[in-house]
C-alpha positions as protocol buffer text, in pm:
chain_id: "A"
residue {
  index: 1
  type: MET
  ca { x: 9491 y: 10053 z: 13047 }
}
residue {
  index: 2
  type: LYS
  ca { x: 9270 y: 9805 z: 12866 }
}
residue {
  index: 3
  type: GLU
  ca { x: 9332 y: 9442 z: 12956 }
}
residue {
  index: 4
  type: ARG
  ca { x: 9445 y: 9240 z: 12655 }
}
residue {
  index: 5
  type: GLU
  ca { x: 9437 y: 8874 z: 12577 }
}
residue {
  index: 6
  type: PHE
  ca { x: 9765 y: 8690 z: 12562 }
}
residue {
  index: 7
  type: LEU
  ca { x: 10030 y: 8806 z: 12315 }
}
residue {
  index: 8
  type: GLY
  ca { x: 10034 y: 8473 z: 12131 }
}
residue {
  index: 9
  type: LYS
  ca { x: 9686 y: 8543 z: 11999 }
}
residue {
  index: 10
  type: ASP
  ca { x: 9803 y: 8875 z: 11853 }
}
residue {
  index: 11
  type: ILE
  ca { x: 10107 y: 8712 z: 11696 }
}
residue {
  index: 12
  type: ALA
  ca { x: 9885 y: 8440 z: 11545 }
}
residue {
  index: 13
  type: PHE
  ca { x: 9653 y: 8710 z: 11410 }
}
residue {
  index: 14
  type: LEU
  ca { x: 9943 y: 8889 z: 11238 }
}
residue {
  index: 15
  type: TYR
  ca { x: 10072 y: 8556 z: 11103 }
}
residue {
  index: 16
  type: ARG
  ca { x: 9735 y: 8471 z: 10946 }
}
residue {
  index: 17
  type: TYR
  ca { x: 9710 y: 8812 z: 10784 }
}
residue {
  index: 18
  type: SER
  ca { x: 10067 y: 8782 z: 10660 }
}
residue {
  index: 19
  type: GLN
  ca { x: 9985 y: 8445 z: 10502 }
}
residue {
  index: 20
  type: LYS
  ca { x: 9672 y: 8587 z: 10334 }
}
residue {
  index: 21
  type: ASN
  ca { x: 9872 y: 8880 z: 10202 }
}
residue {
  index: 22
  type: LEU
  ca { x: 10149 y: 8657 z: 10068 }
}
residue {
  index: 23
  type: ASP
  ca { x: 9901 y: 8414 z: 9910 }
}
residue {
  index: 24
  type: ARG
  ca { x: 9742 y: 8704 z: 9722 }
}
residue {
  index: 25
  type: GLU
  ca { x: 10070 y: 8869 z: 9623 }
}
residue {
  index: 26
  type: LEU
  ca { x: 10245 y: 8546 z: 9520 }
}
residue {
  index: 27
  type: ALA
  ca { x: 9962 y: 8388 z: 9319 }
}
residue {
  index: 28
  type: GLU
  ca { x: 10103 y: 8508 z: 8987 }
}
residue {
  index: 29
  type: TYR
  ca { x: 10435 y: 8338 z: 9063 }
}
residue {
  index: 30
  type: GLY
  ca { x: 10284 y: 7997 z: 9140 }
}
residue {
  index: 31
  type: ILE
  ca { x: 10445 y: 7979 z: 9482 }
}
residue {
  index: 32
  type: GLY
  ca { x: 10329 y: 8014 z: 9841 }
}
residue {
  index: 33
  type: SER
  ca { x: 10468 y: 8165 z: 10155 }
}
residue {
  index: 34
  type: GLY
  ca { x: 10690 y: 7865 z: 10232 }
}
residue {
  index: 35
  type: GLN
  ca { x: 10867 y: 7901 z: 9901 }
}
residue {
  index: 36
  type: PHE
  ca { x: 10882 y: 8281 z: 9941 }
}
residue {
  index: 37
  type: TYR
  ca { x: 11064 y: 8247 z: 10273 }
}
residue {
  index: 38
  type: ALA
  ca { x: 11300 y: 7989 z: 10122 }
}
residue {
  index: 39
  type: MET
  ca { x: 11389 y: 8215 z: 9828 }
}
residue {
  index: 40
  type: MET
  ca { x: 11461 y: 8531 z: 10024 }
}
residue {
  index: 41
  type: PRO
  ca { x: 11791 y: 8409 z: 10181 }
}
residue {
  index: 42
  type: LEU
  ca { x: 11907 y: 8288 z: 9838 }
}
residue {
  index: 43
  type: PHE
  ca { x: 11893 y: 8646 z: 9708 }
}
residue {
  index: 44
  type: ARG
  ca { x: 12160 y: 8731 z: 9968 }
}
residue {
  index: 45
  type: GLN
  ca { x: 12359 y: 8405 z: 9949 }
}
residue {
  index: 46
  type: ASP
  ca { x: 12292 y: 8193 z: 9643 }
}
residue {
  index: 47
  type: GLY
  ca { x: 12408 y: 7833 z: 9669 }
}
residue {
  index: 48
  type: MET
  ca { x: 12327 y: 7773 z: 10035 }
}
residue {
  index: 49
  type: ASN
  ca { x: 12297 y: 7412 z: 10135 }
}
residue {
  index: 50
  type: GLN
  ca { x: 11949 y: 7298 z: 10232 }
}
residue {
  index: 51
  type: GLU
  ca { x: 12041 y: 7259 z: 10600 }
}
residue {
  index: 52
  type: ALA
  ca { x: 12169 y: 7617 z: 10624 }
}
residue {
  index: 53
  type: LEU
  ca { x: 11864 y: 7738 z: 10434 }
}
residue {
  index: 54
  type: ALA
  ca { x: 11635 y: 7556 z: 10677 }
}
residue {
  index: 55
  type: GLN
  ca { x: 11820 y: 7703 z: 10975 }
}
residue {
  index: 56
  type: SER
  ca { x: 11804 y: 8055 z: 10832 }
}
residue {
  index: 57
  type: ILE
  ca { x: 11424 y: 8046 z: 10814 }
}
residue {
  index: 58
  type: LYS
  ca { x: 11373 y: 7828 z: 11124 }
}
residue {
  index: 59
  type: VAL
  ca { x: 11206 y: 7527 z: 10958 }
}
residue {
  index: 60
  type: ASP
  ca { x: 11282 y: 7157 z: 10972 }
}
residue {
  index: 61
  type: LYS
  ca { x: 11446 y: 6949 z: 10701 }
}
residue {
  index: 62
  type: ALA
  ca { x: 11117 y: 6808 z: 10571 }
}
residue {
  index: 63
  type: GLN
  ca { x: 10967 y: 7155 z: 10530 }
}
residue {
  index: 64
  type: ILE
  ca { x: 11268 y: 7292 z: 10344 }
}
residue {
  index: 65
  type: THR
  ca { x: 11279 y: 6985 z: 10122 }
}
residue {
  index: 66
  type: ARG
  ca { x: 10914 y: 7040 z: 10021 }
}
residue {
  index: 67
  type: ALA
  ca { x: 10966 y: 7414 z: 9968 }
}
residue {
  index: 68
  type: VAL
  ca { x: 11277 y: 7362 z: 9755 }
}
residue {
  index: 69
  type: GLN
  ca { x: 11108 y: 7087 z: 9552 }
}
residue {
  index: 70
  type: LYS
  ca { x: 10818 y: 7322 z: 9471 }
}
residue {
  index: 71
  type: LEU
  ca { x: 11070 y: 7590 z: 9365 }
}
residue {
  index: 72
  type: VAL
  ca { x: 11251 y: 7334 z: 9148 }
}
residue {
  index: 73
  type: ASP
  ca { x: 10920 y: 7229 z: 8992 }
}
residue {
  index: 74
  type: GLU
  ca { x: 10836 y: 7593 z: 8916 }
}
residue {
  index: 75
  type: GLY
  ca { x: 11182 y: 7657 z: 8768 }
}
residue {
  index: 76
  type: TYR
  ca { x: 11301 y: 7910 z: 9027 }
}
residue {
  index: 77
  type: VAL
  ca { x: 11590 y: 7706 z: 9169 }
}
residue {
  index: 78
  type: VAL
  ca { x: 11807 y: 7403 z: 9099 }
}
residue {
  index: 79
  type: ARG
  ca { x: 11966 y: 7161 z: 9343 }
}
residue {
  index: 80
  type: LYS
  ca { x: 12327 y: 7055 z: 9300 }
}
residue {
  index: 81
  type: ARG
  ca { x: 12527 y: 6807 z: 9504 }
}
residue {
  index: 82
  type: ASP
  ca { x: 12786 y: 6976 z: 9722 }
}
residue {
  index: 83
  type: ASP
  ca { x: 13133 y: 6896 z: 9586 }
}
residue {
  index: 84
  type: GLU
  ca { x: 13279 y: 6885 z: 9938 }
}
residue {
  index: 85
  type: ASP
  ca { x: 12995 y: 6692 z: 10107 }
}
residue {
  index: 86
  type: ARG
  ca { x: 12821 y: 6457 z: 9863 }
}
residue {
  index: 87
  type: ARG
  ca { x: 12536 y: 6400 z: 10112 }
}
residue {
  index: 88
  type: SER
  ca { x: 12447 y: 6769 z: 10100 }
}
residue {
  index: 89
  type: CYS
  ca { x: 12264 y: 6962 z: 9829 }
}
residue {
  index: 90
  type: ARG
  ca { x: 12316 y: 7326 z: 9749 }
}
residue {
  index: 91
  type: VAL
  ca { x: 12031 y: 7537 z: 9617 }
}
residue {
  index: 92
  type: PHE
  ca { x: 12092 y: 7787 z: 9338 }
}
residue {
  index: 93
  type: LEU
  ca { x: 11860 y: 8041 z: 9182 }
}
residue {
  index: 94
  type: THR
  ca { x: 11791 y: 7995 z: 8812 }
}
residue {
  index: 95
  type: PRO
  ca { x: 11771 y: 8298 z: 8583 }
}
residue {
  index: 96
  type: LYS
  ca { x: 11392 y: 8282 z: 8631 }
}
residue {
  index: 97
  type: GLY
  ca { x: 11441 y: 8284 z: 9009 }
}
residue {
  index: 98
  type: ARG
  ca { x: 11690 y: 8570 z: 8996 }
}
residue {
  index: 99
  type: LYS
  ca { x: 11439 y: 8777 z: 8791 }
}
residue {
  index: 100
  type: THR
  ca { x: 11190 y: 8763 z: 9080 }
}
residue {
  index: 101
  type: GLU
  ca { x: 11423 y: 8927 z: 9331 }
}
residue {
  index: 102
  type: SER
  ca { x: 11298 y: 9283 z: 9292 }
}
residue {
  index: 103
  type: ALA
  ca { x: 10931 y: 9178 z: 9286 }
}
residue {
  index: 104
  type: LEU
  ca { x: 10958 y: 8951 z: 9591 }
}
residue {
  index: 105
  type: THR
  ca { x: 11162 y: 9209 z: 9780 }
}
residue {
  index: 106
  type: ALA
  ca { x: 10897 y: 9469 z: 9698 }
}
residue {
  index: 107
  type: ILE
  ca { x: 10625 y: 9237 z: 9833 }
}
residue {
  index: 108
  type: ALA
  ca { x: 10819 y: 9201 z: 10158 }
}
residue {
  index: 109
  type: ARG
  ca { x: 10873 y: 9577 z: 10183 }
}
residue {
  index: 110
  type: ARG
  ca { x: 10505 y: 9658 z: 10122 }
}
residue {
  index: 111
  type: TRP
  ca { x: 10399 y: 9418 z: 10396 }
}
residue {
  index: 112
  type: GLU
  ca { x: 10657 y: 9558 z: 10637 }
}
residue {
  index: 113
  type: ASP
  ca { x: 10550 y: 9914 z: 10555 }
}
residue {
  index: 114
  type: LEU
  ca { x: 10188 y: 9819 z: 10629 }
}
residue {
  index: 115
  type: LEU
  ca { x: 10283 y: 9645 z: 10954 }
}
residue {
  index: 116
  type: LEU
  ca { x: 10485 y: 9942 z: 11072 }
}
residue {
  index: 117
  type: SER
  ca { x: 10261 y: 10222 z: 10946 }
}
residue {
  index: 118
  type: GLY
  ca { x: 10178 y: 10461 z: 11227 }
}
residue {
  index: 119
  type: ILE
  ca { x: 10486 y: 10358 z: 11425 }
}
residue {
  index: 120
  type: SER
  ca { x: 10768 y: 10609 z: 11465 }
}
residue {
  index: 121
  type: LEU
  ca { x: 11124 y: 10527 z: 11357 }
}
residue {
  index: 122
  type: ASP
  ca { x: 11233 y: 10498 z: 11722 }
}
residue {
  index: 123
  type: GLU
  ca { x: 10942 y: 10267 z: 11800 }
}
residue {
  index: 124
  type: ARG
  ca { x: 11025 y: 10057 z: 11493 }
}
residue {
  index: 125
  type: GLU
  ca { x: 11371 y: 9988 z: 11632 }
}
residue {
  index: 126
  type: GLN
  ca { x: 11215 y: 9893 z: 11966 }
}
residue {
  index: 127
  type: VAL
  ca { x: 10972 y: 9657 z: 11790 }
}
residue {
  index: 128
  type: ARG
  ca { x: 11256 y: 9492 z: 11596 }
}
residue {
  index: 129
  type: SER
  ca { x: 11463 y: 9455 z: 11911 }
}
residue {
  index: 130
  type: ALA
  ca { x: 11173 y: 9307 z: 12105 }
}
residue {
  index: 131
  type: ILE
  ca { x: 11094 y: 9060 z: 11827 }
}
residue {
  index: 132
  type: ASP
  ca { x: 11462 y: 8958 z: 11804 }
}
residue {
  index: 133
  type: THR
  ca { x: 11462 y: 8898 z: 12181 }
}
residue {
  index: 134
  type: MET
  ca { x: 11142 y: 8689 z: 12160 }
}
residue {
  index: 135
  type: ILE
  ca { x: 11282 y: 8477 z: 11875 }
}
residue {
  index: 136
  type: ALA
  ca { x: 11607 y: 8418 z: 12064 }
}
residue {
  index: 137
  type: SER
  ca { x: 11420 y: 8319 z: 12381 }
}
residue {
  index: 138
  type: VAL
  ca { x: 11186 y: 8081 z: 12202 }
}
residue {
  index: 139
  type: SER
  ca { x: 11470 y: 7931 z: 11996 }
}
residue {
  index: 140
  type: ARG
  ca { x: 11680 y: 7863 z: 12307 }
}
residue {
  index: 141
  type: ASP
  ca { x: 11386 y: 7710 z: 12489 }
}
residue {
  index: 142
  type: LEU
  ca { x: 11263 y: 7491 z: 12204 }
}
residue {
  index: 143
  type: GLU
  ca { x: 11608 y: 7379 z: 12090 }
}
residue {
  index: 144
  type: GLY
  ca { x: 11690 y: 7290 z: 12450 }
}
residue {
  index: 145
  type: LYS
  ca { x: 11384 y: 7067 z: 12475 }
}
residue {
  index: 146
  type: ASN
  ca { x: 11368 y: 6921 z: 12126 }
}
residue {
  index: 147
  type: GLY
  ca { x: 11716 y: 6963 z: 11991 }
}
residue {
  index: 148
  type: PRO
  ca { x: 11782 y: 7180 z: 11685 }
}
residue {
  index: 149
  type: GLU
  ca { x: 11533 y: 7154 z: 11399 }
}
């Protein structure tokens, strides 16, 4: 078996290619990968508060604030004060944002299909399970040291 460098390098490699792919695919929408990742949960649950949105994509409050502001500026979402917690803002898709759902979902599917091409259905489930385990381990470790993001 060929000796490999550490796994983190491979993960970083895939991340960089993912970013390049998203930059190319999203150019016509005037958004980047940060905004893409912020919009995807809103297609499933429109009106999330910014804190829940940040937690769902594992970013800090400053990052989600910047991503949401860019989406507001581009007309894809609006912020509204939460009626129950006036300190909190909820994020809602605009009609323009809602129209992008099929295109953005297709971009995500194409990238996933490319990532998983040549991998059997059984192996795909193993990959997903392993990634879920890695995320859970890293989240527990980092949140334990730094507190939640």
